[in-house]
Every structure is written in C-alpha cells, then in structure tokens.
N, CA, C and O atoms as a GROMACS GRO file, in nm:
protein
  324
    1MET      N    1   3.102  -1.217 -18.957
    1MET     CA    2   3.127  -1.342 -18.997
    1MET      C    3   3.207  -1.362 -19.110
    1MET      O    4   3.170  -1.307 -19.214
    2THR      N    5   3.318  -1.436 -19.110
    2THR     CA    6   3.399  -1.458 -19.241
    2THR      C    7   3.415  -1.599 -19.260
    2THR      O    8   3.430  -1.675 -19.164
    3ASP      N    9   3.412  -1.642 -19.387
    3ASP     CA   10   3.435  -1.789 -19.404
    3ASP      C   11   3.575  -1.803 -19.500
    3ASP      O   12   3.638  -1.708 -19.546
    4ARG      N   13   3.603  -1.931 -19.517
    4ARG     CA   14   3.729  -1.960 -19.582
    4ARG      C   15   3.748  -1.893 -19.733
    4ARG      O   16   3.860  -1.872 -19.780
    5THR      N   17   3.635  -1.865 -19.796
    5THR     CA   18   3.655  -1.816 -19.921
    5THR      C   19   3.651  -1.664 -19.928
    5THR      O   20   3.660  -1.611 -20.038
    6GLY      N   21   3.638  -1.598 -19.829
    6GLY     CA   22   3.655  -1.432 -19.804
    6GLY      C   23   3.521  -1.388 -19.818
    6GLY      O   24   3.507  -1.271 -19.852
    7PHE      N   25   3.399  -1.471 -19.794
    7PHE     CA   26   3.271  -1.398 -19.780
    7PHE      C   27   3.266  -1.337 -19.637
    7PHE      O   28   3.319  -1.394 -19.542
    8THR      N   29   3.209  -1.234 -19.627
    8THR     CA   30   3.207  -1.164 -19.511
    8THR      C   31   3.063  -1.102 -19.490
    8THR      O   32   3.011  -1.027 -19.573
    9LEU      N   33   3.002  -1.143 -19.369
    9LEU     CA   34   2.874  -1.091 -19.335
    9LEU      C   35   2.887  -1.003 -19.208
    9LEU      O   36   2.938  -1.046 -19.104
   10VAL      N   37   2.840  -0.880 -19.222
   10VAL     CA   38   2.833  -0.805 -19.097
   10VAL      C   39   2.694  -0.766 -19.059
   10VAL      O   40   2.623  -0.704 -19.139
   11LEU      N   41   2.649  -0.800 -18.933
   11LEU     CA   42   2.529  -0.762 -18.898
   11LEU      C   43   2.539  -0.644 -18.773
   11LEU      O   44   2.621  -0.651 -18.682
   12GLN      N   45   2.465  -0.564 -18.785
   12GLN     CA   46   2.495  -0.449 -18.679
   12GLN      C   47   2.362  -0.403 -18.617
   12GLN      O   48   2.259  -0.393 -18.684
   13SER      N   49   2.370  -0.379 -18.502
   13SER     CA   50   2.266  -0.346 -18.409
   13SER      C   51   2.263  -0.186 -18.404
   13SER      O   52   2.367  -0.122 -18.392
   14ASN      N   53   2.126  -0.122 -18.416
   14ASN     CA   54   2.112   0.005 -18.415
   14ASN      C   55   2.027   0.041 -18.297
   14ASN      O   56   1.906   0.019 -18.303
   15SER      N   57   2.080   0.096 -18.186
   15SER     CA   58   1.984   0.104 -18.058
   15SER      C   59   1.864   0.215 -18.086
   15SER      O   60   1.769   0.227 -18.007
   16LYS      N   61   1.878   0.291 -18.200
   16LYS     CA   62   1.770   0.383 -18.232
   16LYS      C   63   1.647   0.328 -18.286
   16LYS      O   64   1.540   0.386 -18.273
   17LYS      N   65   1.660   0.212 -18.350
   17LYS     CA   66   1.552   0.151 -18.441
   17LYS      C   67   1.522   0.001 -18.381
   17LYS      O   68   1.602  -0.073 -18.324
   18VAL      N   69   1.398  -0.021 -18.406
   18VAL     CA   70   1.343  -0.166 -18.371
   18VAL      C   71   1.323  -0.236 -18.498
   18VAL      O   72   1.244  -0.186 -18.577
   19TYR      N   73   1.385  -0.346 -18.529
   19TYR     CA   74   1.350  -0.433 -18.630
   19TYR      C   75   1.264  -0.545 -18.609
   19TYR      O   76   1.285  -0.627 -18.520
   20THR      N   77   1.157  -0.550 -18.698
   20THR     CA   78   1.089  -0.663 -18.704
   20THR      C   79   1.097  -0.750 -18.830
   20THR      O   80   1.074  -0.714 -18.945
   21TYR      N   81   1.132  -0.865 -18.790
   21TYR     CA   82   1.146  -0.959 -18.917
   21TYR      C   83   1.024  -1.013 -18.960
   21TYR      O   84   0.940  -1.040 -18.875
   22PRO      N   85   0.997  -1.037 -19.105
   22PRO     CA   86   0.879  -1.110 -19.138
   22PRO      C   87   0.886  -1.266 -19.082
   22PRO      O   88   0.991  -1.328 -19.061
   23LYS      N   89   0.761  -1.314 -19.063
   23LYS     CA   90   0.754  -1.458 -19.011
   23LYS      C   91   0.842  -1.543 -19.117
   23LYS      O   92   0.834  -1.528 -19.239
   24ASP      N   93   0.919  -1.626 -19.059
   24ASP     CA   94   0.994  -1.725 -19.118
   24ASP      C   95   1.122  -1.662 -19.158
   24ASP      O   96   1.210  -1.736 -19.201
   25PHE      N   97   1.140  -1.549 -19.151
   25PHE     CA   98   1.271  -1.486 -19.194
   25PHE      C   99   1.392  -1.562 -19.137
   25PHE      O  100   1.396  -1.587 -19.016
   26HIS      N  101   1.490  -1.600 -19.222
   26HIS     CA  102   1.617  -1.661 -19.166
   26HIS      C  103   1.739  -1.628 -19.257
   26HIS      O  104   1.719  -1.584 -19.370
   27LEU      N  105   1.863  -1.648 -19.209
   27LEU     CA  106   1.977  -1.661 -19.302
   27LEU      C  107   2.014  -1.785 -19.321
   27LEU      O  108   2.024  -1.859 -19.224
   28GLY      N  109   2.042  -1.832 -19.448
   28GLY     CA  110   2.068  -1.973 -19.476
   28GLY      C  111   2.181  -1.969 -19.540
   28GLY      O  112   2.197  -1.875 -19.618
   29PHE      N  113   2.291  -2.069 -19.526
   29PHE     CA  114   2.412  -2.099 -19.564
   29PHE      C  115   2.423  -2.244 -19.619
   29PHE      O  116   2.404  -2.343 -19.548
   30TYR      N  117   2.455  -2.248 -19.746
   30TYR     CA  118   2.477  -2.381 -19.810
   30TYR      C  119   2.627  -2.423 -19.799
   30TYR      O  120   2.716  -2.346 -19.834
   31VAL      N  121   2.653  -2.559 -19.744
   31VAL     CA  122   2.784  -2.591 -19.736
   31VAL      C  123   2.792  -2.723 -19.848
   31VAL      O  124   2.693  -2.765 -19.908
   32GLU      N  125   2.923  -2.778 -19.862
   32GLU     CA  126   2.941  -2.883 -19.952
   32GLU      C  127   2.896  -3.021 -19.906
   32GLU      O  128   2.839  -3.103 -19.978
   33THR      N  129   2.930  -3.039 -19.769
   33THR     CA  130   2.917  -3.196 -19.712
   33THR      C  131   2.835  -3.185 -19.590
   33THR      O  132   2.822  -3.083 -19.522
   34LYS      N  133   2.781  -3.304 -19.567
   34LYS     CA  134   2.712  -3.333 -19.438
   34LYS      C  135   2.823  -3.311 -19.321
   34LYS      O  136   2.795  -3.250 -19.217
   35SER      N  137   2.944  -3.362 -19.346
   35SER     CA  138   3.044  -3.332 -19.246
   35SER      C  139   3.052  -3.185 -19.206
   35SER      O  140   3.057  -3.153 -19.088
   36ASP      N  141   3.054  -3.093 -19.305
   36ASP     CA  142   3.055  -2.937 -19.260
   36ASP      C  143   2.933  -2.900 -19.188
   36ASP      O  144   2.940  -2.806 -19.109
   37VAL      N  145   2.826  -2.961 -19.206
   37VAL     CA  146   2.692  -2.924 -19.126
   37VAL      C  147   2.725  -2.978 -18.982
   37VAL      O  148   2.698  -2.913 -18.881
   38ASP      N  149   2.792  -3.112 -18.981
   38ASP     CA  150   2.801  -3.172 -18.839
   38ASP      C  151   2.937  -3.092 -18.763
   38ASP      O  152   2.948  -3.079 -18.641
   39GLN      N  153   3.019  -3.051 -18.846
   39GLN     CA  154   3.122  -2.972 -18.770
   39GLN      C  155   3.077  -2.838 -18.718
   39GLN      O  156   3.115  -2.796 -18.608
   40PHE      N  157   2.995  -2.771 -18.798
   40PHE     CA  158   2.928  -2.654 -18.749
   40PHE      C  159   2.859  -2.662 -18.615
   40PHE      O  160   2.868  -2.586 -18.518
   41TYR      N  161   2.772  -2.797 -18.638
   41TYR     CA  162   2.686  -2.804 -18.507
   41TYR      C  163   2.789  -2.819 -18.377
   41TYR      O  164   2.762  -2.766 -18.270
   42THR      N  165   2.917  -2.902 -18.400
   42THR     CA  166   2.990  -2.928 -18.297
   42THR      C  167   3.047  -2.802 -18.236
   42THR      O  168   3.068  -2.797 -18.114
   43LYS      N  169   3.073  -2.700 -18.317
   43LYS     CA  170   3.129  -2.590 -18.279
   43LYS      C  171   3.004  -2.510 -18.187
   43LYS      O  172   3.034  -2.460 -18.079
   44LEU      N  173   2.898  -2.504 -18.228
   44LEU     CA  174   2.795  -2.458 -18.164
   44LEU      C  175   2.783  -2.502 -18.033
   44LEU      O  176   2.793  -2.423 -17.939
   45VAL      N  177   2.760  -2.636 -18.016
   45VAL     CA  178   2.759  -2.717 -17.901
   45VAL      C  179   2.866  -2.676 -17.797
   45VAL      O  180   2.838  -2.661 -17.678
   46GLU      N  181   3.009  -2.656 -17.856
   46GLU     CA  182   3.124  -2.643 -17.766
   46GLU      C  183   3.109  -2.506 -17.720
   46GLU      O  184   3.157  -2.477 -17.611
   47ALA      N  185   3.047  -2.413 -17.792
   47ALA     CA  186   3.034  -2.273 -17.760
   47ALA      C  187   2.895  -2.241 -17.681
   47ALA      O  188   2.860  -2.125 -17.660
   48ASN      N  189   2.824  -2.345 -17.643
   48ASN     CA  190   2.698  -2.339 -17.570
   48ASN      C  191   2.607  -2.258 -17.618
   48ASN      O  192   2.550  -2.177 -17.545
   49ILE      N  193   2.577  -2.269 -17.766
   49ILE     CA  194   2.496  -2.189 -17.853
   49ILE      C  195   2.372  -2.298 -17.879
   49ILE      O  196   2.397  -2.401 -17.942
   50PRO      N  197   2.249  -2.275 -17.831
   50PRO     CA  198   2.147  -2.358 -17.847
   50PRO      C  199   2.107  -2.379 -17.993
   50PRO      O  200   2.105  -2.279 -18.064
   51THR      N  201   2.073  -2.498 -18.046
   51THR     CA  202   2.024  -2.521 -18.170
   51THR      C  203   1.872  -2.572 -18.148
   51THR      O  204   1.829  -2.626 -18.047
   52GLU      N  205   1.803  -2.543 -18.260
   52GLU     CA  206   1.649  -2.590 -18.268
   52GLU      C  207   1.639  -2.734 -18.261
   52GLU      O  208   1.541  -2.784 -18.205
   53ASN      N  209   1.742  -2.817 -18.318
   53ASN     CA  210   1.747  -2.944 -18.322
   53ASN      C  211   1.892  -2.996 -18.359
   53ASN      O  212   1.975  -2.912 -18.393
   54GLU      N  213   1.926  -3.125 -18.355
   54GLU     CA  214   2.052  -3.176 -18.402
   54GLU      C  215   2.032  -3.171 -18.566
   54GLU      O  216   1.919  -3.163 -18.615
   55PRO      N  217   2.137  -3.176 -18.638
   55PRO     CA  218   2.113  -3.184 -18.788
   55PRO      C  219   2.038  -3.295 -18.832
   55PRO      O  220   2.045  -3.403 -18.774
   56GLY      N  221   1.962  -3.276 -18.935
   56GLY     CA  222   1.886  -3.383 -18.996
   56GLY      C  223   1.832  -3.351 -19.143
   56GLY      O  224   1.853  -3.243 -19.197
   57ILE      N  225   1.769  -3.442 -19.195
   57ILE     CA  226   1.699  -3.423 -19.325
   57ILE      C  227   1.575  -3.338 -19.312
   57ILE      O  228   1.478  -3.370 -19.244
   58VAL      N  229   1.584  -3.220 -19.388
   58VAL     CA  230   1.484  -3.129 -19.393
   58VAL      C  231   1.466  -3.082 -19.553
   58VAL      O  232   1.558  -3.021 -19.608
   59ARG      N  233   1.348  -3.114 -19.621
   59ARG     CA  234   1.334  -3.066 -19.745
   59ARG      C  235   1.442  -3.098 -19.842
   59ARG      O  236   1.492  -3.014 -19.917
   60ASN      N  237   1.478  -3.230 -19.836
   60ASN     CA  238   1.582  -3.285 -19.935
   60ASN      C  239   1.729  -3.226 -19.906
   60ASN      O  240   1.812  -3.221 -19.996
   61GLY      N  241   1.757  -3.182 -19.779
   61GLY     CA  242   1.887  -3.141 -19.737
   61GLY      C  243   1.922  -3.183 -19.603
   61GLY      O  244   1.832  -3.203 -19.521
   62TYR      N  245   2.043  -3.198 -19.573
   62TYR     CA  246   2.083  -3.211 -19.455
   62TYR      C  247   2.110  -3.096 -19.361
   62TYR      O  248   2.215  -3.035 -19.380
   63THR      N  249   2.034  -3.056 -19.264
   63THR     CA  250   2.001  -2.928 -19.222
   63THR      C  251   2.033  -2.889 -19.085
   63THR      O  252   2.030  -2.983 -19.006
   64LEU      N  253   2.065  -2.771 -19.035
   64LEU     CA  254   2.091  -2.745 -18.901
   64LEU      C  255   2.031  -2.606 -18.880
   64LEU      O  256   2.068  -2.516 -18.955
   65TYR      N  257   1.940  -2.580 -18.783
   65TYR     CA  258   1.882  -2.456 -18.752
   65TYR      C  259   1.933  -2.407 -18.603
   65TYR      O  260   1.944  -2.482 -18.505
   66PHE      N  261   1.960  -2.278 -18.605
   66PHE     CA  262   1.980  -2.215 -18.460
   66PHE      C  263   1.943  -2.071 -18.456
   66PHE      O  264   1.916  -2.006 -18.557
   67THR      N  265   1.944  -2.027 -18.346
   67THR     CA  266   1.896  -1.884 -18.336
   67THR      C  267   2.005  -1.816 -18.267
   67THR      O  268   2.051  -1.870 -18.166
   68ALA      N  269   2.053  -1.704 -18.308
   68ALA     CA  270   2.158  -1.638 -18.253
   68ALA      C  271   2.155  -1.471 -18.283
   68ALA      O  272   2.062  -1.420 -18.345
   69LEU      N  273   2.255  -1.401 -18.237
   69LEU     CA  274   2.244  -1.247 -18.260
   69LEU      C  275   2.106  -1.178 -18.227
   69LEU      O  276   2.048  -1.102 -18.304
   70GLY      N  277   2.061  -1.215 -18.102
   70GLY     CA  278   1.929  -1.138 -18.081
   70GLY      C  279   1.813  -1.205 -18.149
   70GLY      O  280   1.721  -1.130 -18.182
   71GLY      N  281   1.801  -1.322 -18.174
   71GLY     CA  282   1.689  -1.384 -18.227
   71GLY      C  283   1.681  -1.408 -18.376
   71GLY      O  284   1.573  -1.439 -18.424
   72ILE      N  285   1.783  -1.396 -18.449
   72ILE     CA  286   1.784  -1.431 -18.595
   72ILE      C  287   1.791  -1.575 -18.602
   72ILE      O  288   1.862  -1.638 -18.524
   73LEU      N  289   1.711  -1.638 -18.706
   73LEU     CA  290   1.720  -1.778 -18.723
   73LEU      C  291   1.814  -1.805 -18.836
   73LEU      O  292   1.807  -1.740 -18.940
   74PHE      N  293   1.910  -1.905 -18.818
   74PHE     CA  294   1.999  -1.935 -18.918
   74PHE      C  295   1.997  -2.088 -18.946
   74PHE      O  296   1.976  -2.175 -18.862
   75GLU      N  297   2.021  -2.105 -19.076
   75GLU     CA  298   2.011  -2.235 -19.127
   75GLU      C  299   2.134  -2.277 -19.192
   75GLU      O  300   2.175  -2.197 -19.276
   76VAL      N  301   2.208  -2.387 -19.175
   76VAL     CA  302   2.322  -2.445 -19.257
   76VAL      C  303   2.269  -2.556 -19.318
   76VAL      O  304   2.201  -2.630 -19.246
   77THR      N  305   2.286  -2.587 -19.440
   77THR     CA  306   2.231  -2.699 -19.513
   77THR      C  307   2.332  -2.736 -19.628
   77THR      O  308   2.401  -2.661 -19.696
   78CYS      N  309   2.319  -2.870 -19.629
   78CYS     CA  310   2.404  -2.961 -19.755
   78CYS      C  311   2.305  -3.031 -19.845
   78CYS      O  312   2.231  -3.120 -19.805
   79PHE      N  313   2.306  -2.990 -19.955
   79PHE     CA  314   2.229  -3.074 -20.049
   79PHE      C  315   2.285  -3.214 -20.126
   79PHE      O  316   2.219  -3.286 -20.201
   80SER      N  317   2.404  -3.230 -20.091
   80SER     CA  318   2.469  -3.344 -20.138
   80SER      C  319   2.463  -3.458 -20.039
   80SER      O  320   2.542  -3.476 -19.947
   81LEU      N  321   2.362  -3.531 -20.068
   81LEU     CA  322   2.329  -3.645 -19.961
   81LEU      C  323   2.386  -3.775 -20.029
   81LEU      O  324   2.377  -3.884 -19.971
   0.00000   0.00000   0.00000
C-alpha cells in the first residue's frame, strides 16, 4: 500500500508460520480531514470490502474501522473536527 506522500506499507504472508496478533491489535492511519475518511469509506464500499460501521465519532476523532488482509483490523481517523 502506498500513499500520495510516498509512504509504503508492505504486509507479507508466510505460509510456514502462523501469526497470532494481540487482542485489539490494529493498524491505524491518521488523515487530515473528515472528507478523507469519507472518501476512503466510499472506496471500500465500491470495492465490496466490508466495514465494521460507517465512519463516525470515536474517542474524539472521526473514525472508520474495517478488516482486511486475512483478518487485520484497520483504522482511518481524522482528529480535525
């Protein structure tokens, strides 16, 4: 996964190992605006990727959660409300 600023995240599966993530493990990404969160949500919906809920206020941020890549929980949040 690569963003507009050049950040790249590579997640790789290794069939020889079984990974167990700690309870509540997730990868979070902070974005600048609520519109960024909404646009990301729209892309997920268009790609038929299920989300936990629609974006909403969670712990003082506008947040979206979804699970992908074999069960990893992702968070996309904007704190500029």
